[in-house]
N, C-alpha and C positions, 0 to 999 in steps of 0.2 A: 364472773369468770372465777373459779376455785382449781386449785390444785387438784390434780385426780385423786389424791389421796394423802397417809401419810409419808413423811419422809425423815432420814434419816441422814444428820450432815454431821462428818467428822471434825472435832475442833482442831485445826492447822496449829503447827509450831508455832508459829508467830501471834496465835490467840491463846498461848498458856497464860494462865492466871487471870484473864480478861474476866470481868463482872458477867454474868448472866445476862443482865441486862444490857449491859454496854454491847455485848455478842448479838443479840438481838439486833439493837438499834443498829449496827455495821452491816448486818445479812436483810433485815426486814425493817427497814424505815417506816413503813406503814402500818406496824404494830404499836402503837401507843402503849406508855407504861402500865395504864389502868387495864386495857387487853391483855397484855402479859400475865400480870396480875391474876386476871380471870383465869387465863390457860393453866397457870400455874396450879391456882387452887382447885381445879377441875382435874387436874392430872394429864391434862391434853399433851402439855409440853413437858419432858422427863430427860435427865440424864444418866447414861447407863443404865436405863429402866428405874433408876430412882425418882421420887420427889424432889423437888429443889426449891429454893428461893433466887429472888430477882438479883440479889447480894451474892450468891453461891459462883466462886471462882472456878473455873473451867479448868481442865489440866488436857495438854495435848493427848489427841488421841481418844479421848472421850467420845461417845456419839450422842447427838441431841435429838432427841424426838420432835420433831414439829408437824403438828396437825394442818390440815387442808387451810388454806388463806385465799383471800381474794387477791387479786390478780395486782391491785396496787401495793397490797402488803407484802406478798411474795416478791419482788420485784429489788433483785439485790442492790445495794449500794455501793459497793466496794469489789473491786477485781485486783486479783495479783495476776503476777505472771505466771504462775502454775494454774490457776482455774482458768486461763483463755487458752491454754496451750491446743487443745483437741475442739475447739469450737469455731463455728463458722464465724468469719472475719466482721460481715454485716451485723450479726448478733451481738458479737462482744462490742463493736462500737454502740451499738444502740445502748446495751446495759451502761457503757460509761457517759451516757448522755447526761449534760445539765442544763443545756439551753439550744434550743434549735429555732430558726424562723427561715424564711425565704431566701437568706443569704448567708447565715451564719450557725455553724457548729460550735458550740462548748465541751469539751470532753475532761472528765476527770480521770487524767491518764493515770493508772498504776506505777508503782515503782517498779522497775526492772523491764519495763517495756519501752525499747529504742523508739525516737519519734521518727528516725531515717537511717534507712541501711547502712551498712558499712561493713568492715572485715569480721567475720565471725557471725554476724548478725543475720538471722533468717528471717526473722518477722519485725515489722516495725509498722507504725501508726501509718506512716505513707503508705507502703504498700498495703495496708489494710484498704485504703480509701478507695483503692480501686473497686472495691465492691460496692461503693455508694456513688458510682456514676450515675448521672440523672438521663432523663429520657432523651436530652441531646448529647449523651456521651461524654460530659465534661467532668472531671475529677476533681472532688474538694481539693484546696490548695492549703499547704501549711503557710503561713505567716509568721510563725514566731519557733522559737523550740523550749523543750526541756531537757535535763540531762536524764541519760537513762534511768538512773537511779532517785532521779527526784519525781517526787509525783504532784499530782493537781493540775489545778485549770490549763487547758490548752484549747487555745483559738484554731477555728479551721474556716476557713471563705469557701463559700458555693460556687460563687462564680468568678470570673476574672476581674470583673469591675470591683467586686467585693475585696477582694484580694491586694489591689493597687490600695485600695481606702483605708485597709487594716494596717498593710504594711507601712503605709505612710504614718500612721498614728503612733506605731512603735519608733520608727525613726523621727519624729519630731517629738517625741515625749510627751504625745497627749495622753498616754495610757497611763492607769494607776497599777503598780502592781504589788501584792502584798503575801509575803511567803512566812511559815512559821518553820523554827527550827529549833532544836535542842542542841545546847553547845555546852562544850566544858566550863567549869567555873561561873563565874558572875562578875560581868564589868564592872568597874569602879563607878565609872560613867552610865547612868540607868539607862541614859539615850544619847546617840551622837551621830556624826557624820564621819564617814570613811572616803577618802579619798588618795589614790594611789595612781600608779601606770602599771601595767599589767602586759606583759610580754609572754607570750607562745614558746617554748621551748621543748625538744625533745629529749626525755631521760629514760635510759634503758630500752629503747624503741619507743617509747609511749610519752603524748603529746601531754603536757603538763603548762599553765601557766604560773607566773611566778611576779612578785611586785620587782618592777623596774626602776631604775634610775629617770627623771624627767629627761627627754630629749634623747632616750635611748634607742636607737634605731628598732622600728617596728614595732612600739612600745603605744599603748592606746590608754588615754584616761579614764579611768572609771571612779565612778561614787555610788555609795550606799548609804543609806541610813538605817538606824535599827534601833528597837527602845525594849527595855527588859520588862516582860509581861507577868513572871514568876518565875522562884526559884527554889530549890531543895537544898536546905541550908548553904553550902558554899561548892556542891558537889557539881550540879549543872542547874543550866536555868532555861528558861523558854523565852524565845525573843522572836518579835516580831521586824522581819526586813525587809525593805525595801529598795530596789535597784533603781537608780537615778539614770543611770545607762544600762547599756544590755550587751556587758563583756560575756566570752566564756567562762565560765565557774565563777563569774564573780563575784557572789555571796559566798562561796566556800572558801577562796582564796580571803577575802576580806576578813571571813570570820577566824580564820588562821593568823591573819596577819594582825592582829591584835591580841592576839593571845587565848583564843577562846573557840578552837576548834569544832566544828558541827560532827556532834556524835554520830559514828560510824561511817564516815568519810573516808574512802579507801585511798584517796589520794593527798589529800590535805591535812588530816590530823597527824600533828606532830610534836603532842604533848609527851614527852618520857614519861615512863612511871606511871600512867595515868589509869586507875583502874573504873571500869565502867560499873556503874553500880549494878545489883544483881536484879536478873530478871529483863533487863533492857537489852534487846538484839542488837548486833553489831551490824544494823543495817543505816544507809544514810538518813537522817532525821531531817530533810528539808523538804518541805511542803508549799505548793504554789497555793496559798489559800483563797485567794481573793484578787479578781482582775475588774477593772471599769475601763471601759474603752469605748469612743462614739461609735456609733452605730454607723455602718458605711452608707445606710440612707441619713441625709443631714436632718433629715424633719423626724427622725425616730429617737425616742430616748435611747440615753446611755446603756450599754451593756453590761451590767453589773452581776457578776455571779461567782458565789462562795462553794468552794469544794470541801466535802469532808476530809478528815483526817485518815491516812490510811490505817490499816489494822495495827502494824508495828506499831505506829506512833499513837494510836488508841491505848493500846497495851500500855506504853510507857506513860502517857499520861494519866492513867489508872493509877499506874503502880507509885507515880510520885505525887500524887495527888493533886493535880492539876486538874481546874475548871474550866473547860472551854470557854465558859461563859465568861470568865476574866477578858478573853480576850477578843469579845463582839462590842466591844465599847464604840471602837472605830467601825462598826461595820451596821450600824442602827440608821 
């Protein structure tokens, strides 16, 4: 099955300066590099009407001509809060889908989409799950959360029994969660373990977590592990983070606590007079990259799912010269 004809796609603000081949990988993962080269050589792919190369850097507002592609190549890989606004909930969720069987969905949640409703939130993953009720009327269930501005793997249970099993796996720490982040500066220790107590407090009417003293009323113990994957000389670095516990905003608070706040974090970035490298957007650079969790059915293999980076982080990795392959050692 092919698209009905040529389509024209506009380069979004968060795709500015992205290489054309990276842009295609983000929008049309089924198009291989060799296929893209053939499309470019034959003039079927153009930018603002002109011929281009795979290495051409796109600019916000440009128009990319995309010829008819087969259905697998045409399926979008990345969603953004803007691109889902006017689409049907079930269609949006299906395009976010990374894994599915009879008990579980795993989605690649875009940055900017809330997991649950709340004040000022009109659309959330939880509300959208109404569109995926099964023949028995069961609505899929949330079993963990991601912050609104954090992208990446989100596990959903299809049944009550699956929800109980998956929730138990998170509670008993049988789940391995891996996040990728871009942080300010470079830690002296290339890898380490961060252990603090965290306490929720209200600051100017907004809930925020802070590092608390041991024994402080209401504080919970929080442990995170990290390792540096790559850096761009001392300005920023790419870290892999793994939460051992699952406290609210844990990784964001811990990054700030060790003096290396996550780039684009509106709540916890607290480094004075720090200038963001040119071309990097002021969006939270935290992505739930991978999850490994026991399947609800004990006789089935562990669910192991990896989510591709969101567009704004693809752009940053591109500008900083980071190669995603460098972070794949632990994923093989």
